[in-house]
C-alpha positions as CSV (number, residue, x, y, z in Angstrom):
1,M,11.8,8.4,12.4
2,T,15.2,9.8,12.5
3,E,16.4,8.5,9.2
4,N,13.5,9.9,7.6
5,S,14.0,13.0,8.8
6,F,17.8,12.9,7.8
7,I,17.1,11.9,4.5
8,S,14.8,14.8,3.7
9,S,17.2,17.0,5.4
10,L,20.1,15.7,3.4
11,L,18.1,16.2,0.1
12,E,17.1,19.6,1.2
13,K,20.4,21.0,1.7
14,L,21.5,19.1,-1.8
15,G,18.4,21.1,-3.5
16,Q,20.0,24.3,-2.0
17,F,23.4,23.5,-3.3
18,V,23.0,21.9,-6.7
19,P,21.8,24.7,-8.6
20,N,24.7,26.9,-7.2
21,A,27.0,24.5,-8.1
22,I,25.5,24.3,-11.7
23,A,25.5,28.1,-11.7
24,A,29.4,28.1,-10.8
25,L,30.1,25.7,-13.4
26,I,28.2,27.5,-16.1
27,I,30.2,31.1,-15.1
28,L,33.7,28.9,-15.1
29,V,33.2,27.3,-18.6
30,V,31.8,30.9,-20.1
31,G,34.9,32.8,-18.6
32,L,37.2,30.1,-20.0
33,I,35.6,30.4,-23.4
34,L,35.6,34.4,-22.9
35,A,39.4,34.3,-21.9
36,G,40.4,32.1,-25.0
37,V,38.3,34.2,-27.5
38,I,40.2,37.4,-26.0
39,R,43.5,35.4,-26.6
40,K,42.7,34.3,-30.3
41,G,41.9,38.2,-30.8
42,A,44.9,39.5,-29.0
43,A,46.8,36.6,-31.0
44,F,45.4,38.0,-34.2
45,L,46.0,41.6,-33.5
46,L,49.5,41.1,-32.7
47,G,50.1,39.2,-35.7
48,K,48.4,42.0,-37.9
49,L,50.7,44.5,-35.9
50,K,53.6,42.7,-36.7
51,I,55.2,43.4,-33.3
52,D,57.9,40.3,-33.5
53,E,59.0,41.8,-37.0
54,R,59.1,45.3,-35.4
55,I,61.2,44.4,-32.5
56,N,63.7,42.3,-34.1
57,K,64.5,44.3,-37.3
58,G,67.9,44.4,-37.9
59,K,68.4,41.4,-35.9
60,E,69.9,38.0,-36.7
61,A,67.8,34.9,-36.2
62,E,69.4,33.6,-33.2
63,T,69.0,37.0,-30.8
64,A,65.3,37.8,-32.4
65,L,62.6,38.1,-29.8
66,K,59.4,36.3,-29.7
67,V,57.0,38.6,-27.8
68,E,53.8,38.0,-29.5
69,G,53.3,34.6,-27.9
70,P,53.9,35.5,-24.0
71,I,51.6,38.8,-24.5
72,T,48.9,36.4,-25.8
73,I,49.1,33.9,-22.7
74,F,49.5,36.8,-20.7
75,T,46.1,38.4,-22.2
76,Y,44.7,34.9,-21.3
77,Y,45.7,35.0,-17.7
78,L,44.7,38.5,-17.1
79,A,41.2,37.8,-18.6
80,L,40.8,35.0,-16.4
81,L,41.7,36.7,-13.1
82,I,39.3,39.6,-14.3
83,R,36.6,37.1,-14.3
84,A,37.4,35.4,-11.0
85,A,37.8,38.9,-9.7
86,I,34.3,40.3,-10.7
87,G,33.0,37.1,-9.1
88,P,29.5,35.1,-9.6
89,E,27.7,37.8,-7.5
90,H,28.0,40.5,-10.4
91,S,27.2,37.4,-13.4
92,R,23.4,36.9,-12.0
93,G,20.8,39.7,-12.7
């Protein structure tokens, strides 16, 4: 009898946990995709603005600064951080 109640208790708790775990996984994947899209958009925009060329105007190649790459990486992690700060409680309707 106790074995049966243990299994039913386990299945009940598992039934409560699995939907939340699936929702968290979906939120994670959507957040990663969205952050990637934002990073690509930032890279495209910085490339169109030619930030590296403007910063390095008149400089030699060995002293040239490349800022587009670090800015896009920063944008990616900032988007992930903002998504994590918003949290899953705001994702549900």
